[in-house]
N, C-alpha and C positions, 0 to 999 in steps of 0.2 A: 197862125194859130196851131197849125200841126207842128211847126218847129218848136212850140213852146212845149207843146206834149210829149215831144220826142226828148227834151231836155229833162224833163221831168221823171220820164222814164228810166233814163240813163244814169239819173243820180238817185232813184230807188234802187236800181242793179247794184249801184258802187256798196250802197249802205249796205244791202242783203249781203254782199260778197264779203266785205268788212267786217261784218258781225259774223258772218262763218268761220273768217280766218282768226277772229278774235276767240270765238269758242274752241276752235280746233288748238290753239296756242296753248290755251288755259287748260282743256282736257290732257295734252302732251304733257304740260309742266306737272300738274297733278302726278301723273302714271310716274314719271319719273321718282318722283319726290317719294310714292309709296314703295316705287321699286328699290328706291336705296332704303328706306325704313326698315323695309323685308330682308333688305341684305345686310343691313347692319344688324338686325335683331337675330339673323341666322348666324352671322359672323361671332356675336358672342355667345350663341349657345354653343358654337363649334369650340371656341376657347374656352369655355365655362367646361366642355366634356375633356378636353385636353388636361388642362389643369385638374379635373378629378382622378383623371387616369394616373397624372404624374404623382398625386398625392397617396392614390391608392398602392403603386406600384414602390413608392418609397416606404409607406407603413409595412408592406409585405417584406420587405429588402430589410428591414431593420427587425421585424419580429421573427426572421428566420434565423437568428444568430442568437447567443444567449450573451455575449461580451464584445464590445467595440472597442477598437483601439481610440488612443486618445484624439488621433486624427479622423479617423471615422466619425467619431463622435461629433467633431468640429464639423465636420460637413453635413451631418444629420442637421444640426441647428441652424447652419446657412440655409440649406434646402427647404427647412420648413418657414423661416423667416421668409423666403421670397414666395413661398406659396403663399404665405397668411398676406404679403403684400400685393399680389396679383389678384387675390380674392377680393381684398378690398377695391383694388382698381375696377373688377368686374362688377362689384356690388352698386356701384355708381349707376344713378338713373340714366343718364345720359352719358354716351362717350363719343368725343369728336374722332373723325376720321384719322387724325394724326395719334390720338390715345389707343384706338385701335390697332393701328400698325406698332405701336409700341409693344403693345400686350401681347401681340402674336409674333415678335420677335423673340419678346423675353420668356414666353411661354415655349416657344420652340428651344430656346436654350435650355429652357429649365428640363424639359424631357432629357434632351442630351446629356445633363449633368446628372438628372436620377438614372439615365442609362449605366452613366460611367460607375456613379454609386454603387447600383446592383453588381454591376459586373465585379467590383472592387470587393463586395460583399462575397460574391459567390466563390471567387479566386480564395477567400480568405476561410471560408467553409469548407473548398477543396484541401487546401492545405492542410487546416486542421483534422479532417479525415485522413490526411496521408501520415500527419504526424501521430495521430492515435493508433493507426495501424501499426507504424515503426515501431512505437511503444509498447504497444500490445506484442509485436514479435521479439523487441529487446526483450521485455520481461520474460516471454517463452523463453527466449535462449538463456537469459540467466538463471531462469529456473531450472533448465535443463542442466546448467553447467552446476548451480548447487546441487541439484539432485547427485548428478555426476561426483561431485566433491564429496558429499554425502557417503555417497556408496562406497568411494574410494576411502574413505576415513574408515567408514565401518568395517570394512572390508580390511582395512589395515590394521584396525583395533581387533578383529577375529584373530588374523594372523598371528598379531604379537599376543592376543592370549593364547593362542593354541602353543607358539612358542615357550611362552613363562610357564604354561602348565607341564608341556615336555620336560622342561628343566625344573619342576617344583620336587622339593626333597620330601620323601615318604618314609614313614616312621616302619621299621619292620617289624622290630621288637621292643618292649619298654617295660618297666618294672618301676613301682613306685614304693619308698623306702621311706615312713617315719623315723626320723630322728631327734634326739635330744643332744645337747652339747654338755660335755661334762665339764667339771672343775679345770682340768686340764686343758680345755679346749678342743679334745678330739670329740668325733661323733659317736653316738652309740642307736644302734637300731631300736626301737621301741614298738609296741602294737597298741597303747592306749592313748586315748586322744588327750588326757591330762598331762602325758608326759612328752608330746609331740611339741618339738619345738619349729621344725619347717619340715617338707617334705621333700626330698630328693627323687627327682626323675632321671634314671638311667635308660638310655635306649640306643640301637644302633639303627642305620637307613639302609633302606633298600639300594642296589647297586643303579645307578642312574650315568651313563655316558652324556647325557645332553646337560648334566647341571654343572654349572661351572664354579670353580672352587674360590673362597674367599667367605668373610665374615657374615653372618644370617643375624638378623633378629627373630627369634622364637617368641611368639605371644600364646599365654596359656590361660585358659578360662577353667576355672573350678568351681564345680557347683556342689554347694555343701548339703548335708543330709535334708535340708529342709525345702531343697529345690532351689534355692534362691544362688544367685551368681554373685560369688565374691569380688567387687572391682576395687580395683587398687587406686590409691589418689584419689581417696573421699569418693569415689564413684564416678570419677570424671576421666577415667582411662580408656580411650578408644582406639581403633586402627582401621583401616580401609582394606576390606578384602579385594581379590582380583576382579570381582564384578561387581566393584565400587559400593558395596554394603558396608555402612558404617558401623563397627559391632565392638563392645566393650570387653575388658579383658582384666585379667587377675594380677597376671605378672609378666614380666619381660626379661628374657636372656638373650645372650648372644652368644652364638657358637662359631666356630671357626671350621667350615666346611671344607674338609680335603678327600679326594677320592680313594678310597683303601683304608680309613679310620674306622676301626671297629665300634667304638664305644664313644658316646657323647653324654653330659650330665649338666643337667639344669636344676635350680632348686626353686620352690615356692614357699614363701614365710606370711604369716598374717600378723596384722597388728591386735590381733584379739585371739582369744582360747580357741583351740580347735573342740569340736565337740564332737561325742561319739554318732557312730553311723557311716553309710555308704556315701563316699565322695566320687563326682565323675571329674575328669581333667581331658580337657581338648585343647590340641596343639596346633598353630597354623604360622607357617614363615612363607614370606614373599607374595603374601595375601591368599595362599592355598593351606587347605586342610591337611595336616601331617600325618594325623593319626589320634586316637584315644585311649584312655583307660581308665579304671575303676580301682577303688582301694577302699578299705573299711578300717575306722579307727574303734576301737573299743572303749 
């Protein structure tokens, strides 16, 4: 009887031990599963943060420059496509361990590619900044050179003007003589406007050791009694003064300047009749004022 009770007791103890072992096994298995779920969830969150950082860095790098080269544009498109593909993978409800490992590797590679892309854009911006600086320096040098050339040109022009002014011919004395032409062809002095055919201007020049001998064109402006300027060639006769002003003239005559020559003569004719009154004549040679005179026709 006692042996039977002992067998029963041992059996109950074995059952209890078995139940406790099963419970412990089930508890430990559940803990491992929960731990794995937590680990997988944390891994996805970490990979998502890494992907978000890569996307932000890519956007910041792209927006930091106004214009990308074709090569950089292609890299930007490729990186954005990779980001979209990885984001699609992470958006899946469940990921296997193999899929997580693949995503982890690809995101790590993506971060390295984004870093290289960012470095290339930074280098491009640095190079552009240097080019802008070099262009600014070059433009400044060109502007300085142009200013120097302009200053030299102006200085040379002023020097040439002074030389030309020093060589200019100046009238010392001048006399206006209205004349008519006799039947014999000889000239006769007159004083009345109705008899005048042309005006002879006889003049001598001041001595000038700087003047160069040779032929010169003398331009004459004749202002009529009503104050109007008589202009040759139907009002289209102009010449340039030494200070680059274009003015009209009434007649042009050529003289042969020779130092020591005492008297020069030029003539003014109209294609209309002279009118009575006071006339004024102004003379120019080589763009400079030679002198002026007045005369009256009755």
